[in-house]
N, C-alpha and C positions, 0 to 999 in steps of 0.2 A: 472259638474256643475262649473259655473265661477262667480266669485265674484269680483268685480271693486271697486277702490278707487278713487275718482277725487276731488279735491278742484276746485270748478267752480266759484267761485269770482264771486259772485251774480247768482242765479239759474234764476230769471227774464230775465236777461241780457243775460244768455247763454243757454236758454230754446233751441233755435233751434239748437245750437250745440249738446247740451246733447240728444234730441230726435232724432237727425239724426243719433249720434253714437250708440243709442239704437237700433234704425231700423239696423243698419249695424252688430252690434256683437251680439245682442241678448243675452247679459248676464243675469245669473239669479238674481243676486244681485248687486245692485249699491249702494254703499255707497258715499253719496256727503258732503262735508264740505263748509264753508263759504257761506250758501245759502243767508243770507242775508235778512231775510224775516221773519215778524212773521206767526205761523202757519195758520191763518185764509186767508191769501192772497198767501200762497204756490200753485203754479199753477199745481194742483192736476190734472185737466181735461187732459192734455196733456200727462200722464201716463196712466190715467185711459182708455182712448180711445185706447191705445196699450196694454191693458190686465193687466198692471202692479198695484201694490198696492202701497201705500205710507203712510211712517211714518216718523213725522219730529219734531223736538225742534228748533224752530227759534226766533230771534229777530229781531226788525227793524234795518238794515244797517249794522248790524256785527254778525261776528259768524254764529252759526246755522249748524245743521247738519240733515242729512235725510237718510233713507234708502229706496230705491226703489226694489219692491222684486215682481217675478212673481206670488207668490203665499203667501195667508194670513200668516201673522206672529203671532207667540203666544209670551205671555210675555215680549211685548214691554214697555220699560222704559226709562226715560230720565234723565240725571243726576246720581249724586254719593249719592242723598239723599235715595233713595229705600233701598239702601243696605250699606251706609255709612253716617247715619245721621249726624255726628258728623263734616263732611265737607260738609254739604248741602250749606254753602256760597259760594263755589265753583261754584254752581249751577246757580248763577245771571247772568253768561256768559252760553250760550247754546253751549256746546262743547261736549257731549256726549250723545250716544244712544246705547241701546242694544235690540236684539231680540234674541228668540228660535228659530233656524232653524230646531231643532231635540231635540227629549229629552235628548240627550247628547252632542249638539252640540250649543254652544251659538257666536252670531257675535256681536262685540264691534266695533263702530264707533267712532273715535276720532278728535277734532280739537284741537291739544295742543297749547296753547299760542305761540306768536310769540316770544316774550320777550324784545322787545324794545332794549334798547342800554343796554350796558354790565353795571352790578351791579346795573341798576336801579330798581325802585319799580316793572314795568313789569317784568325785570328778575328775580326777586326773587318769584313774583308769578308765572312765570313758573317752577321754582323748586319746589313751593308747591303744584302745579297742579299735576306735576309729582309725587310726595309722595302719593298725593291723587289717581291718578290711580294705583300705586304699591297696596296700600292697598286695593282698589276696585277690583283688579283682584285676590288679594288672596282669595277672597269671592268665586270665581268663581269653578265649578266642572266639569268634563267632557272636552270636546275637546273645545278650543276655536280658532276662528278667531278674530283678533285685527288687526284692519286696520284705514288709515285715513292720514292726514297730521301733522305729527309729529315735524314739524319745527327744526327737528335735523338732520345732517348728522352723521351716525355712525363712519365713519372713513374718513381719509384723501380723499381715493380714491373716495369718495363720494361727494367731490364739487372740481370743476376746480381750484382753488387756495387756498389752506390750510396755506399760509402765514399769519403771524399775527394771529394765531388760538386761542391764548390764551385769546384774547379778543373780538372774533367774534361770536357774538350769533348765536347758530344754530350748533356750532361747538366747544364750550367750553368744559373743563374738567368735569364741573359739570353737565352740560346737558347730557354728554354722559355716564358718570357714573350712573345717573338715568336711562336712557333707559338701560344700562347694566344690572341693578338690575330687570328692569322688565322683560329683556329677562332670565335673570337668573330663572325666575320662571317655566321655561319650554317652551319659546318662539324660534323660528326658523324664521329668516329672510327668506321669501319666496323667493324674488328675488334671494339673494346671494346663496340660495341653488341651483340654477340651474347657475349664472355665478359669477365669482369672479373677471371679469375684470373693471377696472377704466373708466371713461369716459360716464358713464350711468346715467343721470339724470332724474328729474321729476318737476323740477321746473327752471324757466329762467327769469330774472329780465326783465322787459319791455323795460329797459333803454340801451343805447349803443349796440345795436347789438346784444344782450348776445344769443337769442336762435341761430340766424345765425352762431356765433361763437361757439356754444355748451360751454358757460361760465353757467353752471349750478350747481344746487345743488340735491341731491338723498335726498328728506325729506319725499316723501309719501310712506307709506310701508303697507306692508302685513306681519303680526308675526303669525305663526301657532304653535299649541302644538303637540306634538311629534307623536300622532296618524295620525294627517292629513299629517304632514311631509313624511310619508310612502306612502299617496295616492298622494301627489301634482305630478301634470304632466308637470307643465309650470308655469313660471311668468314671464311677460313681460311689459315693459312701453311703450304704444301706443304715438308716438309722434305726429302724423298726425293731432289731434284735436289742436296742439300749432300752426300747420302752418296757420289755418283758418284766416279770416280777424276779428279782434277784439276778440281774443281769451282770455280763461283763462290764467294765467302765468304758471298753473302746467297742467301736462298731467295725463291722467288715467294710473293706473297701474292694470292689470288684473292677477288673478290666476285662474288656472284649477285644480280641483281636482276630481278625479275618483269617 
């Protein structure tokens, strides 16, 4: 079984890239972020004709998440509200979708807020959203795959330049501490399970030749609970789509589980 996560930075703009990638890789589940389209206008046909099922939660021009699956999924829910009604206000932005892959296996796809400038309103909203995610994950039982664009580099080796990190949103102590608390619920970083080396990134700015120079950040993650860690066979970042004309600024990350 292969599960991939990919911030496509507009599914309609990047539809050909995504479909070609699916044709080439044949992954079982593709979790998308930043789809930037309302559900009624999601380009389902392109996936349906390939034998995939589509589940999405989107909004116009911003945010949006989706799960593309080779099989129909059960118990698909969007947002915090179904399990955490006290934080339903966080669902105004479409950033979370979950599905049951098996009776004891849940897939959660998230697009964590960027955070804007340090100490800004958007930054504090990001921290509050992370608390909401922590509370949400506490409700889940069984094995869990948590994936998506986290907009957080967990360690200094996950970004090309860690200088001035104290106020560098995506690498501040407060964000990392929130992510560490989530991981302490029983999650393993699947990519780091297989490689400890620095220099592996999933996002590169469009400016200043960042991709060519490999000036990136590793902010797209797949986290798995203990039982799945024992079954994990590989986790890699596929940089090939980032080389295409007019690409997303993110690359897909693929997890293989036996």
